[in-house]
C-alpha positions as CSV (number, residue, x, y, z in Angstrom):
1,M,-0.7,11.3,8.0
2,T,3.2,10.8,6.9
3,S,3.9,10.9,3.3
4,V,6.4,7.9,2.0
5,D,9.4,9.3,-0.2
6,I,9.5,6.1,-1.8
7,T,6.9,3.3,-1.6
8,A,8.1,-0.1,-0.5
9,D,7.3,-3.7,0.5
10,L,9.5,-3.6,3.6
11,N,8.9,-7.1,3.7
12,S,10.6,-7.5,0.2
13,E,14.3,-8.6,0.5
14,D,16.6,-10.0,-2.6
15,E,19.9,-11.8,-2.4
16,T,21.4,-9.3,-0.4
17,G,19.5,-9.8,2.6
18,L,18.1,-5.4,2.1
19,V,15.2,-4.2,1.0
20,W,14.5,-3.4,-2.4
21,T,12.4,-1.6,-4.7
22,F,12.4,0.3,-8.0
23,L,13.4,4.0,-8.5
24,D,10.6,4.9,-10.1
25,E,9.0,4.7,-7.0
26,A,10.0,7.8,-5.7
27,R,7.2,10.7,-4.9
28,D,11.1,12.2,-5.8
29,Q,13.8,10.7,-7.6
30,A,16.3,13.5,-6.7
31,L,15.9,12.3,-2.7
32,I,17.1,8.8,-2.7
33,V,20.7,8.6,-3.1
34,P,22.8,7.0,-0.9
35,G,23.6,7.5,2.5
36,E,20.3,9.7,2.3
37,M,17.5,9.1,4.9
38,V,14.4,8.7,3.5
39,V,10.5,7.3,4.4
40,A,10.0,3.7,2.8
41,G,6.9,1.6,2.8
42,A,3.2,2.5,2.6
43,T,1.3,5.6,3.7
44,L,0.1,3.2,7.0
45,T,3.1,1.7,7.4
46,P,6.2,4.2,6.8
47,T,9.7,3.8,8.1
48,V,12.8,5.5,8.2
49,C,15.5,3.7,6.0
50,Q,19.0,4.3,5.0
51,V,19.6,4.3,1.0
52,V,22.4,2.2,0.3
53,D,23.0,1.9,-3.5
54,L,21.1,2.2,-6.8
55,V,21.8,-0.6,-9.2
56,A,20.6,0.0,-13.0
57,K,19.2,-3.3,-14.4
58,P,17.6,-3.9,-17.4
59,A,14.1,-3.4,-15.8
60,G,14.7,-0.4,-14.4
61,T,17.0,0.7,-11.3
62,I,16.6,-1.0,-8.3
63,V,17.0,1.0,-4.6
64,H,18.5,-1.0,-1.8
65,L,17.0,0.4,1.5
66,R,18.1,-0.4,4.8
67,P,15.5,0.4,7.6
68,L,16.4,1.8,10.9
69,P,15.0,1.1,14.3
70,G,12.7,3.6,15.6
71,T,9.0,4.9,14.5
72,I,8.8,7.7,12.8
73,D,7.5,10.0,15.8
74,Q,10.5,8.9,17.5
75,Y,12.3,10.7,14.5
76,R,10.3,13.5,14.2
77,R,11.0,14.2,17.7
78,L,14.8,13.8,17.7
79,G,14.5,16.5,14.5
80,L,12.8,18.7,16.4
81,R,15.4,18.5,19.6
82,L,17.6,19.0,17.3
83,G,15.6,22.3,15.8
84,A,14.3,21.3,12.6
85,S,10.9,23.0,11.9
86,P,7.9,20.9,12.3
87,A,7.3,19.8,8.8
88,T,4.3,21.3,6.0
89,R,3.9,18.9,4.2
């Protein structure tokens, strides 16, 4: 089972056309920086996303995410081909 870095409703887009969620939904907020690739969604529906930006709002910091094509397994296999060690999480 894949752990998500940040919980998000991948069908929820705001006026930017991007998926959004609150920063406090992150497992480790230090991972959520613009340009970083993260696993977002829910445990049963994870997807690789790029963090686009963080926007401070009165209700909390909004994280905009851009879902990337492909499956988690495809990215895992790519990482292995590039010499990354298997995830130990």
